[in-house]
N, C-alpha and C positions, 0 to 999 in steps of 0.2 A: 522490411523483413528479409532475411537470407534464410539461405537452407543449407546445410551441411549433412551430406549422407556418412555413416561409417558402416564399414564392413567387418565384423569381429568373428573368427573362427573360435571353435571350443577351447582350443589351448592357445589362443593369440593373445598372449600377456603385454606384448608390443602395443598391439591395436587397442586395448583397453587402456592403457597408460596415455596412449595418443588421445583416445576419445575423452579420458578424464581431465587431461591437460586443456583439452579445448574448452569443455563444460566449465571448468573453473576460471577460463579467461575471459567469458563472454556472458552477457545478459541473455539466458535462455527463456524462450516463451512457451514452447513445448516441444516434447520428444517422443514420437512414434516408433513402435518396435515390430520387428516381424521377424519370426524363425524360420528358416527354410533350409532344408538339407544340410543341417548340422551347422549353419552359420545365422548369426544375427544380424539384422540390417536394423540400423538406427537412422531415423530422419528427425535432423535437431532443427528447429525454426529457432532463430536468434535475431535480435537486432544488431546490426552492422554498424550503426553510428554511436552505438554506446558499449563497446567493450569494457570489462572490468579490468583494471590494471593486475598485472601478474603478482600475486601475493595480497592481492587487496580484495580477493571474493570473499564475501561474506562480512567485511569489515564494519563494525558499527559506526554511526555517523554522530557527531556529539551535536544533537540539535540545540543544546542551551548555547553552546558556541556559534553555530551556524547562523541561529535566527535572534533578531532583536528582542529585547526584553517583552515588549507588547506582543509579537508574534509567537514568542515562547509560550507566552500565558496561555495565548489561544491554542497554541498544540497541545499543549498540557490538558487543557479541558477537553479537546477532541479525543485525546487518548483515555483520558476517564470514561469519556461517554461511550467509546468503542469498547473498553474493557465489560462494561457494563452491560451493552447490548451483545457482546459476544457470549458472556455468562448466559444470558435470557435465552439466548438462540442455541446453546451447546455447542459453539464453534470457538476455534482459537482467535483471538484477536486480529490477526494479520489476514484472516479469512475475510475481513470485513473491509479492511484498508490497511495499507501498509503504512509504516512510519513516513515513508516518502511522499505518499498520498496525502497524508494528514498535515505534513508540513507545508504542501503546496495549497491545500485548504486554507490552513492558517496564513498564507502570504496573501491570496487571493480574496479572502472572505466573501466568497460567492453568495448572492441574496436570492437565488432562485434554483430551482431543479435544473434548468437549462445551463446555468452557468457552471453547476456543480458537474455536470456531463461532460463539460470542456476540460476538465482535468485528466490528463493522461493516465489511463487504467482503470478509471471509474467508469463502469459500463452502466446500460440501462438497468440491468437487474439489481445492481447496487443501488442506484439511485432511487428506483420504486421501493425498493426494501428498506432502506436505511436514510435515504436523503432528507426526508423531514426531520429525523432525528439530528443530523448534521447542521442543518439550517436554523433548529431550534437553539443549539448549542451555540452559533455565531450570534443569532439575535439577543440571547440571555447575555453573553459576554459584552454585546456593544451597548446594553442598557447597563450593566453593572461589571464594567471592566476590574479585571483581577490584577493589582499593582504588586503581589507578592511573588510575580514570577513562576505562578503557577502551582503554588505550594498551599493554597487556601485563601482565606482572608473573606474580606467584604464582597459579596456576591458570588462567592463560591458555595456551589452547594452539593457537596460529595454526596453520592449513593442515589442521585436521582436521575433518570435518563429520560429524556424528552420522547413522548409517544411519536410513534410515526404513522404516517398515512399520506395518501395522495392529495397534496395541496401545496401550493406555491407560499412562501411568505413574502410579504408586501415589503420592499426596501424601505417604503417611505415610514 
């Protein structure tokens, strides 16, 4: 993690533009701000090893093209479960897991809460609250694979969300 400090005065449009350019070009982890004597101070924590290419900030990833058919089917099921869980919690879907995190889950197919914790960005609170639901989607998918590329079909159960609770799923 890297830290960048910006000092922006009340009428400092160049400073604002410099900070905005920086924010567009980096993966920002957090921003703290402080106002003192007519000057804003911004402390930006960002990942140094994963800058976003200029002009690519916010670019959407085509996961259908990036993932093989079986992985995309799993990714689609995870997105569907995330959407239902988010509705149940009254949160936007990305607040539970990002598409990038779901794609990594679909690639790795973790079989335990511990393995789920190893995925970047999935912390203890998410694992405790939503981990079992994710593991149940994976377990159901393994029992009844979806060969339609995530568009429903045999083994697809739209509208159902796995219950979550503190337990591990046995990989055997």
